[in-house]
C-alpha positions in Angstrom: 0.2 0.1 -0.3 1.4 3.7 -0.6 0.3 6.8 0.0 1.0 9.5 -2.7 2.7 12.7 -1.1 2.1 16.3 -2.1 5.3 16.3 -3.9 4.1 13.5 -6.3 6.6 11.4 -4.6 5.2 7.7 -3.4 6.0 6.6 0.1 5.2 3.7 1.7 2.2 3.6 4.3 3.2 4.2 7.8 1.7 1.1 9.4 3.3 -0.8 6.7 6.6 0.8 7.5 5.8 -0.1 11.7 4.8 -3.6 10.5 7.9 -4.3 8.6 10.5 -2.6 11.3 8.7 -4.0 14.6 6.0 -6.6 13.6 6.3 -10.4 13.9 6.4 -12.8 16.5 9.4 -12.0 18.4 10.4 -8.5 17.8 8.0 -6.8 19.8 8.8 -9.6 22.5 12.3 -8.7 22.3 11.9 -4.9 22.7 9.5 -5.4 25.9 11.9 -7.2 27.7 14.7 -4.4 26.8 12.5 -1.7 28.1 13.7 -2.0 31.7 17.2 -3.1 31.1 20.0 -4.0 28.9 20.2 -7.8 28.4 22.7 -10.4 27.1 21.8 -13.0 24.5 21.4 -15.8 27.1 19.3 -13.9 29.0 17.0 -13.1 26.1 16.7 -17.1 25.0 15.7 -17.5 28.7 13.0 -14.9 28.9 11.4 -16.1 25.7 12.0 -19.8 25.4 10.2 -20.3 22.2 12.4 -18.5 20.0 15.4 -20.3 18.5 19.2 -19.1 18.7 19.0 -18.3 14.4 15.9 -16.5 15.1 16.8 -14.3 17.8 20.2 -13.3 16.5 18.3 -12.4 13.1 15.9 -10.3 14.7 18.6 -8.6 17.2 20.4 -7.7 14.0 17.6 -6.4 12.2 16.4 -4.1 15.0 20.5 -3.4 15.0 20.3 -2.2 11.6 16.8 -0.4 12.2 18.6 1.6 14.9 16.4 0.5 17.7 18.8 -1.7 19.8 22.5 -0.9 20.5 24.6 -3.9 20.8 27.7 -3.5 23.3 30.7 -5.9 22.9 33.3 -5.8 25.8 36.7 -7.3 25.1 36.7 -10.1 27.0 37.1 -13.9 26.6 34.5 -15.2 25.7 33.1 -12.0 24.5 30.7 -10.4 26.3 27.6 -8.4 24.3 25.0 -6.7 25.6 21.6 -5.3 24.1 19.8 -2.4 24.8 17.1 0.1 23.7 19.1 3.1 21.7 17.9 6.6 22.3 15.7 6.0 19.0 14.7 2.8 20.4 13.4 4.4 23.1 10.4 6.4 21.2 8.6 2.9 21.0 8.1 2.7 24.8 4.8 4.4 24.5 3.6 2.2 21.6 4.7 -1.0 23.4 3.0 0.1 26.6 -0.6 0.6 24.6 0.2 -2.6 22.8 0.5 -4.7 26.4 -2.3 -2.6 27.6 -4.5 -3.7 24.7 -3.3 -7.2 25.2 -4.4 -7.3 28.7 -8.0 -5.8 27.9 -8.1 -8.6 25.1 -7.3 -11.4 27.7 -9.9 -10.3 30.1 -12.3 -10.0 27.0 -11.4 -13.4 25.6 -12.0 -15.0 29.1 -16.0 -13.7 29.3 -18.4 -16.1 27.6 -19.9 -15.0 24.3 -23.1 -13.5 24.4 -25.8 -16.0 23.6 -26.9 -15.3 20.2 -31.2 -15.5 19.9 -33.0 -15.5 16.7 -36.4 -14.4 16.2 -38.8 -17.5 14.6 -40.6 -16.2 12.0 
């Protein structure tokens, strides 16, 4: 989906851009776990046990390339690597908080029984 800019230049729909950058199954969870503190790769693995090492590494690289996550390498043996939200990544905090609130509301709603559907006999 494209939106035509006033100058006649086509640009991506902002929702499409948002989904491309932070969409998917794991990226929002990775970002959520980095909200409160810097984490090592192994810590993220423990916090998100369903994600494979390959997918976690791939998504962390993508988030780093999109400047949302900062990767810090400490010169030690073995090398110590930490991930944190970048200053730009911190601009997503309100978005992630609203997503969390929506998810909590949805979870509560999904626990309620569906209303009975009545039909009027003709």
